[in-house]
Structure formats: structure tokens, C-alpha cells
C-alpha positions as a printed Julia matrix, in Angstrom:
135×3 Matrix{Float64}:
  74.57  107.67  103.43
  75.18  111.38  102.86
  78.55  112.25  101.3
  79.67  114.06  104.46
  78.94  110.91  106.48
  81.19  108.95  104.11
  84.03  111.42  104.79
  83.5   111.13  108.55
  83.54  107.33  108.23
  86.85  107.54  106.34
  88.46  109.72  109.02
  87.16  107.38  111.73
  88.53  104.36  109.88
  91.91  106.06  109.46
  92.11  106.68  113.2
  91.45  103.01  113.89
  93.84  101.81  111.18
  96.72  103.95  112.46
  96.15  102.78  116.04
  95.93   99.12  115.04
  98.97   99.42  112.78
 100.94  100.52  115.85
  99.66   97.48  117.74
  97.82   99.66  120.28
  94.49   98.96  121.95
  91.98  101.7   122.75
  93.66  101.83  126.17
  96.18  104.12  124.43
  93.59  106.84  125.09
  94.75  106.99  128.71
  98.35  107.66  127.65
  97.25  110.31  125.14
  95.11  111.95  127.83
  97.99  111.92  130.29
 100.63  113.11  127.84
  98.63  115.82  126.04
  95.94  116.81  128.53
  93.02  115.99  126.25
  89.69  114.6   127.41
  89.89  111.06  126.09
  89.16  107.57  127.36
  89.11  104.16  125.64
  85.33  104.19  125.2
  85.29  107.63  123.57
  88.23  106.72  121.31
  86.31  103.64  120.19
  83.25  105.79  119.42
  85.41  108.25  117.46
  86.86  105.36  115.45
  83.34  104.17  114.6
  82.24  107.65  113.55
  79.78  107.81  116.46
  81.44  110.7   118.33
  82.85  114.08  117.41
  86.63  114.39  117.2
  87.79  117.59  118.91
  90.58  119.34  117.03
  92.95  119.24  120.01
  92.35  115.49  120.36
  92.95  114.91  116.66
  96.3   116.73  116.85
  97.24  114.9   120.06
  96.49  111.52  118.47
  98.44  112.44  115.34
 101.44  113.49  117.42
 101.25  110.38  119.58
 100.94  108.13  116.51
 103.73  110.12  114.81
 101.7   110.89  111.68
 100.93  114.13  109.9
  97.42  115.23  110.99
  96.56  115.74  107.31
  96.91  112.0   106.77
  94.02  111.45  109.17
  91.59  113.92  107.6
  92.2   113.76  103.86
  88.85  114.03  102.09
  90.0   112.01   99.12
  92.93  109.59   98.98
  96.03  111.53   97.95
  94.32  114.91   98.41
  96.05  117.62  100.37
  93.54  120.3    99.51
  90.85  121.5   101.79
  87.77  123.66  103.29
  86.53  128.03  104.32
  86.54  130.0   107.56
  83.14  131.04  108.93
  83.54  128.54  111.79
  86.25  130.66  113.42
  83.58  132.78  115.09
  83.22  129.95  117.61
  85.02  130.96  120.82
  85.86  127.36  121.8
  87.45  126.8   118.41
  89.41  130.06  118.67
  90.68  128.92  122.07
  91.78  125.54  120.66
  93.48  127.26  117.73
  95.37  129.57  120.1
  96.49  126.53  122.11
  97.68  124.76  118.96
  99.44  127.89  117.72
 101.34  128.11  121.0
 102.2   124.44  120.8
 103.04  124.09  117.09
 104.28  127.55  116.2
 102.92  130.08  113.75
 104.55  128.73  110.59
 103.08  125.24  110.95
  99.69  126.63  112.04
  99.55  128.88  108.97
 100.34  125.93  106.73
  97.76  123.71  108.45
  95.07  126.41  108.4
  95.65  127.15  104.7
  95.22  123.46  103.99
  92.14  123.25  106.21
  90.48  126.26  104.59
  91.14  124.83  101.16
  89.47  121.54  102.18
  86.45  123.4   103.61
  86.09  125.3   100.37
  86.16  122.1    98.32
  83.55  120.46  100.52
  81.27  123.5   100.34
  81.54  123.46   96.54
  80.9   119.74   96.39
  77.97  119.62   98.82
  75.99  122.67   97.79
  77.62  125.56   99.59
  77.04  129.08   98.31
  79.15  129.81   95.23
  82.19  132.02   95.71
  82.3   135.42   94.05
């Protein structure tokens, strides 16, 4: 297993653990879809929790809000870590659109804090898994 796959497996397991801790079944996906307007159904949630499907950023934030947990708790790379990864991915128009949505929803201060954390994590992963060295 590649190291990045191990990280994905950890995030997937955290999603499942949080849901199960709340005593919810994957049917909770319908409520999350209804409440937050994300594209989610029980089958896709199950696949996300097994690491077999991508987790859209908007869906991750919706699940975190529904489960009443800090989104960082779901995506920590290492237990106890609050540091994170860089920003070349922001050229993606879909991602920019999702970020604008989240900024409107969460407010600029929280988005700045979350993005700083996220960029730090990306940087650490790039360093760890062979990304180009920083100047």
C-alpha cells in the first residue's frame, strides 16, 4: 500500500467511526443531502467510508457539520497533527467554486484558518512523498 493510500484509508475510517459513534446508519446520507444540498446517498457514503470513492470537499464539510466535529479531525494526516499541505490545486475551477461556496457559508476568518491548515498539510505531504523541494 502506498503511503497516500494509507492516509486515505485513515480518513475513510474516521468518517465511519464518527458516524457509528453517533449511532447512525449510512441512511444518514439522505438527511445530509437534504440539509446541506450535497450529492450523497447511503451507497456512496459507504464507498467513501471504505476508501473506494472520492470525498468532495463540500460533502466533507457537510458531514463534519452534521456530525458536529471539526473537519480537521476527519482529515488529520497523523494522529494529533494539525499541520498540513500547498496550493497548485486551486487552478481547478470546480474547486474554486466549492471554496467560494464554503467561504460564503463559513465566513472569511474560518476559511482563512482552514486554508492555512490545509496548505500546511499539503506541503508536509509533498515533502514526505517526493514533491519538489521548496526554495
